[in-house]
C-alpha positions as CSV (number, residue, x, y, z in Angstrom):
1,M,5.4,17.8,31.6
2,N,6.8,19.6,29.0
3,T,3.8,21.5,27.5
4,N,5.6,24.3,25.4
5,S,4.5,22.7,22.1
6,T,1.2,24.1,19.8
7,G,0.6,21.0,18.1
8,P,-2.2,18.8,18.5
9,L,-0.7,16.2,20.5
10,R,0.4,18.8,23.1
11,G,0.0,17.0,26.5
12,V,0.7,13.6,25.3
13,V,3.4,11.9,27.0
14,V,5.2,9.4,25.1
15,L,8.1,7.1,26.6
16,D,10.6,6.6,23.7
17,L,12.5,3.3,24.4
18,T,13.5,3.1,20.8
19,A,16.7,3.0,19.0
20,V,18.2,2.8,15.4
21,L,15.3,3.9,12.7
22,A,12.1,2.1,12.8
23,G,11.3,3.3,16.4
24,P,13.0,6.7,16.6
25,F,11.2,7.9,13.4
26,A,7.7,6.9,14.6
27,T,8.8,8.4,18.0
28,M,9.8,11.8,15.6
29,V,6.6,11.8,14.0
30,L,4.8,11.9,17.5
31,A,7.2,14.8,18.3
32,D,6.8,16.9,15.4
33,L,2.9,16.8,16.5
34,G,3.5,18.3,19.6
35,A,3.7,15.2,22.2
36,D,6.3,15.3,24.8
37,V,8.5,12.5,23.6
38,I,11.2,11.4,26.0
39,K,13.8,9.5,24.9
40,I,15.2,6.6,27.2
41,E,18.5,5.4,26.6
42,P,20.6,3.2,28.3
43,P,24.2,5.1,29.5
44,R,25.8,3.8,26.7
45,G,23.1,5.8,24.5
46,D,21.4,4.7,21.1
47,F,23.6,2.9,18.8
48,I,23.0,5.4,16.1
49,R,24.5,8.6,18.2
50,Q,28.1,7.3,17.0
51,Q,27.2,6.5,13.3
52,G,27.7,10.0,11.5
53,P,28.1,11.6,9.3
54,F,29.9,14.7,11.3
55,A,30.1,18.4,10.5
56,P,33.9,18.6,9.5
57,D,34.4,21.2,13.0
58,D,32.7,19.0,15.2
59,E,34.7,17.4,17.9
60,L,32.6,16.5,20.3
61,R,31.0,14.0,18.2
62,A,28.1,13.7,20.7
63,Y,26.2,12.7,17.9
64,G,25.8,12.9,13.8
65,G,23.7,13.9,10.9
66,Y,21.7,10.3,11.3
67,F,21.0,10.5,14.9
68,Q,20.0,14.4,14.4
69,S,17.6,13.9,11.8
70,I,15.7,11.2,13.3
71,N,15.6,12.6,16.9
72,R,14.5,15.9,16.7
73,N,12.0,17.8,19.3
74,K,12.7,14.9,22.1
75,R,14.6,14.9,25.6
76,S,16.9,12.6,26.7
77,V,17.1,10.6,29.8
78,V,19.5,8.2,30.5
79,L,18.5,4.9,32.8
80,D,20.0,1.4,32.9
81,L,17.1,-1.0,33.2
82,T,19.3,-4.1,34.0
83,T,19.4,-2.0,37.5
84,I,16.4,-2.1,40.1
85,G,16.9,1.6,40.4
86,G,16.2,2.0,36.9
87,R,13.4,-0.2,36.6
88,D,11.9,1.7,39.3
89,A,12.3,5.2,37.7
90,L,10.6,4.0,34.6
91,L,7.8,2.3,36.3
92,E,7.1,5.8,38.0
93,M,7.2,7.6,34.4
94,V,4.3,5.0,33.0
95,I,2.1,5.8,35.6
96,H,1.7,9.5,34.1
97,A,2.4,8.6,30.6
98,D,0.3,8.1,27.6
99,V,2.2,5.7,25.1
100,L,5.2,3.7,25.5
101,V,7.3,2.8,22.2
102,E,9.8,-0.1,22.0
103,N,11.6,-1.9,19.4
104,Y,14.0,-4.1,21.3
105,S,14.2,-7.7,20.3
106,H,11.7,-9.8,20.9
107,G,11.3,-10.9,24.8
108,V,13.7,-8.0,26.0
109,M,11.0,-6.1,28.2
110,D,9.3,-9.1,29.2
111,R,13.3,-10.5,30.7
112,L,13.7,-6.7,32.0
113,G,10.4,-7.4,33.8
114,L,8.8,-4.3,32.5
115,A,6.4,-6.8,30.1
116,Y,3.2,-5.0,28.6
117,E,0.9,-7.1,31.1
118,Q,3.1,-5.7,34.1
119,L,3.0,-1.6,32.7
120,R,-0.7,-2.6,32.0
121,E,-0.9,-2.9,36.0
122,V,0.3,0.6,37.1
123,N,-1.4,2.1,33.9
124,P,-4.3,0.4,32.8
125,K,-4.8,3.0,29.9
126,L,-1.0,2.9,28.4
127,V,-0.6,2.5,24.9
128,Y,2.3,0.3,24.4
129,T,3.6,-0.4,20.8
130,A,6.3,-2.3,19.9
131,V,8.1,-2.0,16.5
132,R,10.3,-5.0,15.5
133,G,11.1,-7.2,12.6
134,F,8.6,-10.1,13.0
135,G,6.4,-9.1,15.7
136,D,5.1,-10.3,18.8
137,E,3.3,-13.4,19.8
138,R,1.0,-11.3,21.5
139,T,-0.9,-10.9,18.2
140,G,0.7,-13.5,16.0
141,A,3.7,-15.9,16.8
142,S,5.5,-15.5,14.0
143,P,8.3,-19.0,13.4
144,M,10.8,-16.1,12.7
145,R,10.3,-13.7,16.1
146,E,13.1,-14.3,17.2
147,W,15.4,-12.9,14.3
148,P,16.9,-9.7,14.4
149,A,16.0,-8.1,11.2
150,Y,17.4,-4.7,9.4
151,D,15.7,-2.4,6.5
152,I,17.3,-4.6,3.7
153,N,16.2,-7.8,5.3
154,V,12.1,-7.0,5.1
155,Q,12.7,-5.2,1.6
156,A,14.0,-8.8,0.5
157,L,11.4,-10.5,2.2
158,S,8.4,-8.4,1.2
159,G,9.2,-9.0,-2.3
160,L,10.1,-5.4,-2.8
161,M,13.7,-5.9,-3.8
162,E,12.3,-8.7,-6.3
163,V,10.3,-6.4,-8.4
164,T,12.8,-3.4,-8.0
165,G,15.6,-3.0,-10.2
166,S,16.1,-3.8,-14.3
167,P,14.7,-6.6,-15.6
168,D,18.6,-7.9,-16.7
169,G,20.0,-7.1,-13.5
170,P,19.8,-8.6,-9.7
171,P,17.3,-7.5,-7.0
172,M,17.8,-3.9,-5.7
173,K,16.7,-2.3,-2.2
174,A,14.8,0.9,-2.2
175,G,17.4,3.8,-1.2
176,P,15.8,5.1,1.6
177,G,15.2,2.6,4.8
178,L,11.6,1.8,3.9
179,G,12.0,-1.2,5.7
180,D,12.3,0.8,9.2
181,T,10.2,4.1,8.1
182,V,7.0,2.6,6.6
183,A,6.6,0.5,10.1
184,G,7.4,3.4,11.9
185,L,4.6,5.5,10.1
186,F,2.2,2.3,10.4
187,A,3.1,2.0,14.4
188,V,2.1,6.3,14.4
189,V,-1.5,5.1,12.8
190,G,-1.7,2.2,14.9
191,L,-1.0,3.8,18.5
192,L,-2.8,7.3,17.6
193,S,-6.0,4.9,17.2
194,A,-5.2,3.2,20.6
195,L,-4.7,6.6,22.0
196,H,-8.0,7.9,21.0
197,R,-9.7,4.6,22.3
198,A,-8.1,4.9,25.7
199,Q,-9.3,8.4,26.3
200,R,-12.9,7.4,24.9
201,D,-13.0,4.0,26.8
202,G,-10.0,4.4,29.4
203,V,-8.9,1.2,27.9
204,G,-5.1,0.9,26.8
205,S,-3.8,-1.4,23.9
206,F,-0.9,-3.3,22.8
207,V,0.0,-2.2,19.4
208,D,2.5,-4.4,17.2
209,V,3.6,-3.6,14.0
210,A,6.0,-6.3,12.1
211,M,8.8,-4.6,10.0
212,Y,8.0,-7.6,7.5
213,D,4.3,-7.1,7.8
214,A,4.5,-3.2,7.0
215,M,6.8,-3.8,3.6
216,L,4.2,-6.4,2.5
217,A,1.3,-4.1,2.8
218,M,3.1,-1.4,0.8
219,C,3.7,-4.0,-2.0
220,E,0.0,-4.5,-2.3
221,R,-0.1,-4.8,-6.4
222,T,2.5,-8.0,-6.5
223,V,-0.1,-10.0,-4.2
224,Y,-3.3,-9.1,-6.2
225,Q,-1.4,-9.6,-9.7
226,Y,-0.5,-13.3,-8.2
227,S,-4.1,-13.7,-7.0
228,Y,-5.8,-12.8,-9.9
229,T,-3.4,-14.0,-13.1
230,G,-1.0,-16.7,-11.2
231,T,1.9,-14.4,-12.8
232,V,5.1,-14.0,-10.6
233,P,6.0,-10.2,-11.0
234,T,9.3,-9.4,-11.5
235,R,12.0,-6.4,-12.1
236,Q,10.7,-4.2,-15.2
237,G,12.7,-1.2,-14.7
238,N,10.9,2.0,-14.4
239,T,8.1,1.1,-16.2
240,H,4.5,-0.1,-14.6
241,P,2.7,-3.5,-15.7
242,L,-0.7,-2.0,-16.0
243,L,0.1,1.8,-16.6
244,S,1.7,3.4,-19.7
245,P,3.3,5.7,-20.1
246,F,4.4,5.7,-16.7
247,E,8.2,5.9,-17.4
248,V,11.8,7.4,-16.5
249,L,13.2,8.8,-20.0
250,P,16.4,10.7,-20.6
251,A,16.5,14.3,-21.1
252,S,19.9,16.0,-22.2
253,D,21.2,16.7,-19.0
254,G,19.7,14.1,-16.9
255,W,16.1,12.4,-16.5
256,V,12.3,13.4,-16.2
257,S,9.6,11.2,-14.9
258,I,6.3,11.2,-16.9
259,A,3.2,9.4,-16.4
260,A,0.2,10.0,-18.7
261,P,-2.0,6.8,-18.6
262,A,-5.1,8.4,-18.4
263,D,-6.4,8.7,-22.2
264,G,-7.2,12.8,-21.5
265,H,-3.2,13.0,-20.0
266,W,-2.0,11.1,-23.2
267,I,-3.8,13.1,-26.0
268,E,-2.6,16.2,-24.0
269,L,1.3,14.8,-24.3
270,C,0.9,13.8,-28.0
271,S,-0.3,17.2,-28.7
272,L,2.3,19.1,-26.4
273,I,5.1,17.0,-28.0
274,G,3.9,17.4,-31.5
275,R,3.2,13.7,-32.0
276,P,-0.8,13.7,-32.8
277,D,-0.4,10.3,-35.1
278,L,0.2,8.6,-31.5
279,I,-3.6,9.7,-30.5
280,A,-5.1,7.6,-33.8
281,D,-2.5,5.0,-33.8
282,P,-4.4,1.6,-32.4
283,R,-1.2,0.8,-30.7
284,T,-1.2,3.7,-28.6
285,R,-4.9,4.9,-28.5
286,S,-5.6,3.4,-25.2
287,N,-3.8,2.8,-21.8
288,V,-4.5,-1.1,-22.6
289,A,-3.1,-0.9,-26.0
290,R,-0.3,1.1,-24.6
291,T,0.9,-1.2,-22.1
292,R,1.4,-3.9,-24.7
293,H,3.4,-1.8,-26.7
294,Q,5.5,-0.2,-24.2
295,E,8.7,-0.3,-26.1
296,L,6.9,2.0,-28.8
297,V,5.7,4.5,-26.5
298,R,9.1,4.8,-24.9
299,E,11.0,5.3,-28.1
300,A,8.6,8.0,-28.9
301,L,9.0,9.8,-26.1
302,S,12.3,9.3,-25.8
303,E,12.9,11.0,-29.0
304,W,11.2,13.9,-28.0
305,T,12.8,14.3,-24.6
306,S,16.6,13.1,-24.9
307,T,16.8,16.4,-27.3
308,R,16.0,18.8,-24.5
309,S,16.7,19.6,-21.1
310,K,15.1,19.0,-17.6
311,H,14.1,22.3,-17.4
312,Q,12.8,22.6,-21.0
313,I,10.6,19.5,-20.2
314,T,9.1,20.4,-17.3
315,A,8.7,23.8,-18.7
316,A,6.6,22.4,-21.7
317,L,4.6,19.7,-19.8
318,G,4.6,21.1,-16.3
319,G,0.9,21.8,-15.3
320,N,-0.6,20.0,-18.1
321,V,0.7,16.2,-18.0
322,P,2.3,14.7,-14.9
323,V,6.0,15.1,-15.2
324,A,9.0,15.8,-12.9
325,A,12.6,15.9,-13.1
326,V,14.8,13.6,-11.4
327,N,16.0,15.6,-8.7
328,N,19.5,14.9,-7.0
329,V,19.9,16.4,-3.0
330,E,21.3,19.5,-4.4
331,D,18.8,20.0,-7.0
332,I,16.5,19.7,-3.7
333,F,18.1,22.1,-1.7
334,A,17.3,24.7,-4.8
335,D,13.5,23.8,-5.6
336,P,11.2,26.4,-5.3
337,H,8.4,24.2,-4.0
338,V,10.6,22.8,-1.1
339,K,11.5,26.4,-0.2
340,A,7.9,27.8,-0.3
341,R,6.8,24.5,1.8
342,G,9.5,24.9,4.5
343,M,10.3,21.2,3.9
344,L,14.2,21.7,4.9
345,A,15.0,22.8,8.5
346,D,18.3,24.3,10.4
347,V,19.1,23.4,13.3
348,R,21.8,23.8,15.4
349,H,24.4,21.0,16.1
350,P,26.5,20.5,19.3
351,G,30.2,20.9,18.4
352,S,29.7,22.5,15.4
353,A,29.7,26.4,14.8
354,R,27.1,26.2,11.8
355,P,23.4,25.2,11.7
356,V,22.8,22.0,9.8
357,T,20.1,21.3,7.8
358,I,17.4,18.0,8.4
359,V,14.2,17.6,6.5
360,N,11.0,18.8,8.2
361,T,8.0,17.0,8.8
362,P,5.4,17.0,5.6
363,I,2.3,17.3,8.0
364,R,0.6,20.9,8.1
365,F,-2.4,22.1,10.0
366,A,-4.0,25.7,8.4
367,D,-4.9,26.8,11.8
368,L,-1.8,26.0,13.8
369,P,1.6,27.5,13.5
370,P,4.4,25.7,11.7
371,A,6.3,23.6,14.6
372,T,9.1,24.8,15.9
373,V,12.2,22.1,15.0
374,R,14.5,21.8,18.2
375,R,18.0,19.9,17.6
376,A,18.3,16.5,19.1
377,P,19.3,16.0,22.7
378,L,22.4,15.6,24.1
379,L,22.5,11.8,25.9
380,G,20.8,12.4,29.2
381,E,20.5,16.2,28.5
382,H,17.3,16.2,30.2
383,T,17.4,13.5,32.9
384,A,17.4,15.5,36.2
385,E,14.6,17.7,34.7
386,V,12.3,14.9,33.3
387,L,12.6,12.9,36.6
388,A,12.0,15.9,38.7
389,E,8.8,16.8,36.5
390,F,7.5,13.3,37.2
391,A,8.2,12.9,41.0
392,S,6.7,16.4,41.3
393,V,3.3,15.2,39.5
394,T,3.6,12.2,41.7
395,T,3.5,14.6,44.7
396,Q,0.9,16.8,43.5
397,K,-1.5,13.6,43.3
398,E,-0.9,12.2,46.3
399,E,-1.4,15.6,47.9
400,E,-4.8,15.4,46.1
401,H,-5.8,12.4,47.4
402,A,-4.6,12.8,50.8
């Protein structure tokens, strides 16, 4: 197995039977942490390989930026699981693996003869993880379990879209694919907990994360608001129903966010913008009062921010009041924090003469060197290498027991 990593999951073998975003995002996190993630693809490859965007000089087009960004640090093996040979090869790998992650539609693995119960027979310690729209009947049979789902569908169902956007506008989805990535992160938390149990007690697990459930968990505020007050939260732009100021405000060259609901921050903010009157005003003296008079608060702050640039605002308030410019990605590439933290990584891209940039992992360890970021694999790039490694491990164990 690949043991070249220095991460905390060094030596953990993950079989990655995922495609598109939710599953690959989860296994990417594991790969970033040092696990040997083996991406097992059908002969046609992961659908996302061909979705771009492509570098202008890339005539190979083995994969685009979407695939590159979430399949880094993995190895690729091609197996046709609809054939006996493909299934046998996977079963051989399962014997020596620690984790298997899949995000097929409900019932696909069962129909292939690769259900959790069958894989558990060959490896009782296996941590089997499923990520799909509405979960698996092993943990709770949803009436929607057969439905396919994408990010926009679970953002809609979870209530996220209902509370996102302007009061006079339509529901809005969050820009990034949170319906997928949040589910992927919950899957990582669950499978690492199960892996700890497997190593401690020798017992494997079936870990199940539904995308709908994951997004609902992230919308917890709407649930308690409805439970406590009977009101149905809806869109209110960039304000908060319980905190003020909690705003996105105009600058002369864009927008800034300011959050100062705590009284200490509010007093500091008012002093810095030359508005001590707002400290004494009963309508703005406390967070509860400010929340009732959010329009007054917004007008007072906008009067100050709108005549200043984003840089002037953050220079005046930064370090004293929670403030941030609203960045676009060009701003992010120039941000000194992003550079200092190494949050952008350059990698090679097959078919292109220049390196490309992808986002790096935010997880760091004080006593470990930063992980090396390797490009995403070509389709089947490591098939012979990986199958030979697993065959060697099997042979070695057979000789040890002879």
